[in-house]
N, C-alpha and C positions, 0 to 999 in steps of 0.2 A: 505494500499501500503505502510504503513512504516514497521506494524508487518511480512509481507510481506518478508520486504530487511532482516528483524532481523534475521527472520526465515534461511532467505540466507547465511545470514553467520555465523550465528550457526553450520550451518550443513558443513561450509567449514571449523570451528574451530575444529567439530569436526573428520574429515578428516584426518587433516594436525595432532592434538595429538593421534589420532588411527594411523599414522603412526610411529610418535616421538616413542611412548610406544613399536610397532613393534621393531623398529629398537633398541630400549633400549632394548629388548628382546635376540635380534641375536646379539650375541657376537661376528660374525663369519666377520660381516662386518666392512670395516673401514669407519665412516663416514667424511664428508663433512669439512673440514679444520683442522683434526685432522693431528698430526707431525710426520710421522714416520724417522727417523736415519737409510738413508741406509751404507750398509756395501758396499764394493767396489763390492765385489762378487755377491752384490746384484743385481748393478746399471749396471755390463757387463749382466746380466742374465735376465731382463728387458728390456736390447737395441736388446739382442738377439732373444728372444722372437717376439718383435717387429718388427724383421726382415725376423724371421724365423717361420710358423705361427704352420708347423709341429715339429719341436722342443719342441713349446709351449705346443699341443695336446699331444705330446708322456711322455710329465715331468710333466706339471702341469695341464689339461685341466683332471679333473676327476668323474667319474659317480655313483653314489648310486647307488645298484642293493636292483629293488624296492619289490626285495623278501624276499631274506637276508639282507639286511640293508647293504650289504659289501661295501665300496669305494673302487675304483681301477684305474689308471690309463687306457688310452682305446688303443686298438692297431688297430692304422686300418690296411683293408685290400688292398691293390693294387687296387682296383677302385674306394676307398674314395680316397685316396690322389691322382688320376685322379681328382676327383669331385675337391675337395677340388682347388687342382691346378686351374680347371678351373676358381672356386670362383676368385681366385684369379687374375691373366693372365690369360682371356678371350685370346683363341686365333686366327686366322687369323684377325688382327682387330675390334673383335668384341666387343662389351661394354654389353650386356647382355645373361642369359645363359638358355639355356631350357633343364631340363631333364626328360627324360624320365625309370621309373626305376620300376623293379618287387614288389609287395610288401614282408613288411621283410624285405628290404636291405636294412637299417640302417639310412635310407631317415634325420628324426629330431634328432638324434646324429650328424650328419657331418654339420648340417644348425646351431646345436647350437653351435658347437666349434665355426663357424665360426661370426655367429654372434657374440658371445665372446669378440673376439680376433675383430674383428672393433670397438664396446664400447672400450675395453680397451687403444685400440691404435691410437687414433682421435682424434682431436676436432671437436668442435660441428659441429655434424653429425647427422641425424637423421635415423634410420630403422622401419619398420616395417611387421610385419608378421601378414596375412591376411588367413583368408584358409573360407573354407565354411560356417563352422559349429563354434560357440565360443570356445567350449569344445577342438576343435583342437589346436585353437592357443592359447587359456592357456597353454596346457600343450606342447609346444614347448616352451612359457616365460616362465613355470617352473624350463623343463629341464637349460634352460638359468641361472634362477636365482643358482639353486640349486648348481651347475656347479659352479659360483661363488663365493659361498659362501665357497667351499672348495680351494679355491686359498689363495695361503696366502696372509695378508695384504702389504706385501709394493709392491704385485704383484697388487693389486685391484685399482681402481680409488673411491674418497671419494664417497659415499653416497647421494644424496642433501637431505634435514628434508624431502618432500614429495615425493621420487624418488626413493619408495620403494614398487608399490602396484601389486593388481595381475593385471594388464594389460599394466603397464609400468615400465618401469627403467629409473633413472634419474641421470646422475653423473658428478661430479664436473669439469672433462673435459669439459663441453656443451654436450655428445654423450647420445642419447637419444633411449631409443624401445619401442616402441606399439605392441599391438594387439588388433585387433578387424577381425571381417566379412566383407568378402567382401561387402555384403548390406550392411554395417553401418559405413563406414567409408565414407566420403568425404575427397578430394582431395584440396576442394578450401581453400587455404589460407593458405597450409599447406605446407610445403618443404621436400620433399622426399629425404634422400639421397640413401636410399637400401632399396628395396621392395623383400622380397619376399613372394611368393605365394604359398601356400601349398597344394597341390591335386588339381589343378586346373580343369582338364578336371570332377569333379563331377560338377562343377558349375552351374546349368542349362545354356543353351545355349544363350539363349535371356539377363538372367544376367551377363553371362560371356561379352557375346560384349557390351552389353552398360557401366560396369565395364573400360573394358578394352581400350572403348573406349573415358570415359574421364578422368582415368590416366594415362595413359601412356602417352599423349601430357606434362603432369603437370609435372613426373619425369624425364623425356629424358630435361625438358628444365632445370634443376637441371645441372648444370658442374659435371662432373665426376660421377655422378647417375648410379645406375646401379641396372637389376631388376633381380631375379633370380627364373625362374616358375622347382616346380618339381611335374610328378604328373604321375601317368598307366594309360593308355589312356582311354578311354570310350567313343566310336565312332568320327563322324567325325564334332567334335564341335571347341569352341575358338581354344582349346589346339591344338588341330591335322591342324589347319592355320596357327598356330606361329608353329608347331615344322616344316610342309611342307613347309614353307617361308622359315625357315632356311635352311634346306634343299641345299634347291634350290637358298642358297645365294641372296635371295631376303628381308630378314630384317636385324635387326641389332643384333638377336639370334647368339649362337651359339649354336648346337645342340649333347647331347652323349646324345647314350643309356645304359644302366647298361645290361649288359645279363642275362638273369635266373642261368645261373650256378655262375658265380662271389659271390655273395654274397655267408657266409655258412648258412645251413643248420641249424637247431635245434640242441644244442652239437657241437657245429662249425665246424659238420661232412660238407665234401666238398655236394654238389648239384647234383649228377649222374643223368642218364638214369632209373636209378632205383630207384630214387627218382622223378620224373617228371611224372612216369606211377603210383607210388602211387596216389600222383595229381588230376591223370587225372583220379586214380580210384574213389577215395575220391572228388573232384571238381564237375566232370565230362570235357570234352573237349573244350568246349565253358568258362569257366573258367578261366583253366587254359592256354587258350590263348591271354587271355585278359588281368588277371593279373600276370602271371610268364613270358608269353612271350610277354608280352607287344605289341600285333595287336590288333591294334586300330578298328577292326572292328571281334570280337572274334568269333562270329556263324556265322557259312555257313549257315543259314535260313533264311538271310536274302529275301526279295524278288528282289531286284536288286543286279546281282553278285557282292561280296563284289570288284574282283582286278575290276569291272567300275567303280564303287561306290569309293575309294581311288584316283581313275584317274580323277575327278572331281576337279573342284576348286571355289571358292567363290570367290568372289570380292565386294567392297566397291558401295553401291548406287552410281547413279547420283547423284541425289537427293534424300530429304526424305521428305513430308509432313504429315500432319497431330500431331505433335506431335512427330514424328520420327516412325509411326506405319506405314506409304506407305512406304515400298521402289520403288523408280526407277530405273532402272539400265539400259534404254533406253525409249526416249522421242516417242511420237509418230509420222510417218513417214507418209505423203500422200499418200492413195492409198495402202500405206499393211493393208493386212490382220490379226487379231487379237479375239482372244477366252477368254473369262474367265471363272476360274470353281471356285464355290464357295463349300465350308462348314461351313454353317453357326450355329450357339451357342444361349445359351439361354444367355448369355451375364452377367451369375449370377458372375463368377472367374473361375466356375470349365471345362469350353472347351472353343476354341477357333473357334471365325467368323474370316474366312479367306480366301480372294481372290487371285488365281494366272492371272495372266492374259500372257498369250501365243499369241507370234509371231508367224506365217508362212507362207515359203515361198509357201511349197507346203504340205504332208499329213506325208513327210520324210523329213523336214523342218523346226523344230520347233524350236525356243526360249523363252525364260522368259525374262520378260521383266518385270515384276510390280509385288507385295505382296504387300498385308496388313493381319494383326495378330492382334487383340485385342478382348481379354477375358473378357469385359467390354461394348460393346457394346450394345446398345437394338436393337433390331432384327430387329424397324420398321427403326431409323436409318439406321440404317449399309444397309437393302435395297436401303434407299437413295444415300449410300455411291455407295454401286455395281451398280450403275444407272450411275450415276453420273463418275466414271471410266469407264464404257462402254461410254460413249458421248466422255469423256476425248481419248479414244482409235477406233474414226472411226467410233463410234454407235455398236459394235462389240456385238455379239451373245453371251448369258447367259447358262452354264451349273452349274444345280446347284441339289444335292441333296432332294429329294422326300421322306421324312418318314413319320411316325404317330407324334409325335414332333415336333422340330425346325425347321426343314427342312419341314416342311408343314405351315409351319407359312410362312415362309422367302419366299415361293414360291407366296402362296395366296398374302400376301402382295405386293409381285413383281406387280404378272403377274394382280391382280382385285382390288386394291387400290389403286396401284400408273401405272393402263394404261400401264405395262412395258410388249410389243410383243416381245421382243427378248430374252425372256425366251425361250431355246430349250427347249420344251415337244417333248419328248421321247414314253413317253403313251398315247395311244388313248383316255385314259377315264378317265386324270387325269395330273397332274402339270410336269415339272423337269422330272430328272429322276429316275423312282421308281429304291430306295435301297432294294434290298433281296440280301439273305446271294447268289445266282447266278449272279446276275447283279454285284454287287460290287468284285466278284470272278473272271468276265469276265475285269471289266474296271481296276484291279491289272494283270492279266495274260498281256493286252495291254501296260498297264506301264512297266513288264517288258522288250515286245519287242520293244519297244519302245529306251531302254537301254538299250538291248542288241547290235540290226544294230547302235546306235550313232546318231539315228533318233532328240532327243531333246536334246540341252544343259541347264545345269541347273547352274546358277549361286550364287542363294541364301543360305546363309550360313544356316538359321535354317531350309531350307528346305533339302538340303544336310544329315544332322545334322540328321533331322528325317528320313530322305532311308537310312538311318543309323542304325537306331534301328525299322523299321520295319517287322517283321521276320514272319514267318511262326507260328500261335498255334497249340494248340493239337489238337483242332479240325481242322477235315479236310476241305483243299481247303479253309481257310481263316487267315488273314493277320491283324494286328495291333500291334501296336506300344507294346516294351517290358516294364515292370514293371510299373511306375508310370508317364510314358514320352508320350510326345502329338503326335497327327499323322495327328493332323485337314491338315495340309501344302501337307502332303501327298493327302489324302483323295481329296483335289481341286486341287492336279496337275493333280491325275487319270480321274478323270473326265472332264476334261479339254481337258486331248489328247483323251478322250471315244468322242468326239466333231468328230474324224475324222471318228466314225464308223457310226454317224446318216447320213439319210438322206438329213439331213439339211448341208451338209459340201457343199459349195462351191466352194471348190479350186481344183486343179488339180489333178483328180483320179490316186494314183500309182498299184489301181488293189492289191494290196497285200490282203485277205481276211480277210472279220471281224471277232471280237472276238467272236460276238453271234449273229445271224437273229433275234432274236426275238427283237433287239433294227432294225430292219427295216423299219420301219409303213412309211406311208405314209402321210406326213406332209407338209403341204404347207412352200417354205418362207416364209418366216415373212416376211412383209413390211417397208426395209429400208428407210422411205420419208425421205430427207431432213427435218432436226427442224428450225426453225423459232429462229434468233437471240433471242427474249426477250421467245421464249422458252427455251430455252437450260438452264438446271440446274448452279448452279450457286458453281464450284469448288472449295471447301475452299475457302479462302480468300487470298488476294491481299500479306496478311503477312506470307499463307504458300507454295505461289508457289515461289521459289527461282530462279527468270530468270535473263537475259542480255536485252537490249534493244530488240536484238534480236535470242532470245532464241535458233527458228528452223531452223532460214533463215539458208542459206551455205551449209544446208548438207542432200539437200531434202527434209527438212521439212516445216512445217505450221506456219506461224503466227510471231507476233510483240510486244513487253513488253509479259506482259499480257493477252492479246485476244487470242479468241479459237482454232483463225483461220487465 
């Protein structure tokens, strides 16, 4: 133990010495405690730079050309001046800024300028740069440091002994700047006055939701703190949610969009229609729609029409159980009818096991009330959980995909091992819904019809995001997630909706034609016998269920405390 402490102290000393040596070699930096005699002109210049960031930018903020090594003052374009002005004084009494801008629009330069000014002319403030990948965050930090080194020393703040590292800057005025990845930072016990989130739309949606939920309250609790988010759009994800809420004046963000023709093209030439046509010919219309025209849904080949997707609005869960993996948007209501759609996985971290709970008044009035999503749950445990959720939502039927892999294992576990007769069997010779190219296409067309006619209301952010990435593939009559995205929430959703095309649907028939007559099999309605109290499975623990003493009473629902009924 003693040797371990000695080794730790030696590593700390090594890092301090390395930083000190680097600073000694760097004659461009002003050291902490270094005295500088200011002339009257320098004092006036310092005061003017503090008050006027544009004066500071045009006279003292320099950048070095990566190819030629040439150092030059930056020239701010009108749209960049707008952005900086929004950073300094957000309009409409807003506190935070969210900016949507196309590729190659000088974002890093503007952000570096603002953060550098923030460090120089404040006292005891902390800024944080976060990006999806460390390389991007380090590039922004390096740009700040290079521009800092090019400042005259009388305009610099002294750099602390351990304050000039790869991932941090610490100045003697008490200001600090750190950089990291969104997955590598913890807000616990860390005061942040300025948080910058780079390319926030590129962060996987589930990680973005978790990160934002944990960091946003911490940052905004600091008086005078500010969050700046910049990104090119990428589907209907958390970035889209914040942007949409800002445009509708429902949050404390001011939203600003940089148009495709505001930044210059290579060589300073204007971006005109000819330039745009050239980009479309080179990159394709879908890429240009997203990367330069900043459309959240760049592709027109999504299963659900893009105009309908953009009208969807997510909401926060009423409660979350099972470590936040089960999102409850509406608690069960007595005598209401529900259906569960399931897409199972191996539980090895590659794909997700997902369930969707839908409430229906009729086959044309359906709403999403709960979702569960986990990529590391054992299939047998997942089957038990599905039964528990089914019990909770009035012993509702279960639609599950049956294939030669995980689906088969899940269906057999559910039906044979756990003796659950609520599994809807659409194949006379098998279990569940047989997943073939034709049946999946029919289910997809049925899902599209539900959205086209406004028959289903979806509120889960992950489901909305995956719908925005669920597109037609190169193979005829097939749809799937783009790239390395997941589509498990979409799959479970379309199987849940396909329940209304089966003979087991007990609701009010609306008379619309079924997507495929091959599923009209004669299967008797499952016995929904009442389960004795002692036979009902335990749904989580009392710690999982966040309830009040009368958590369902007074709203047409049942139960008291943690009881089921």
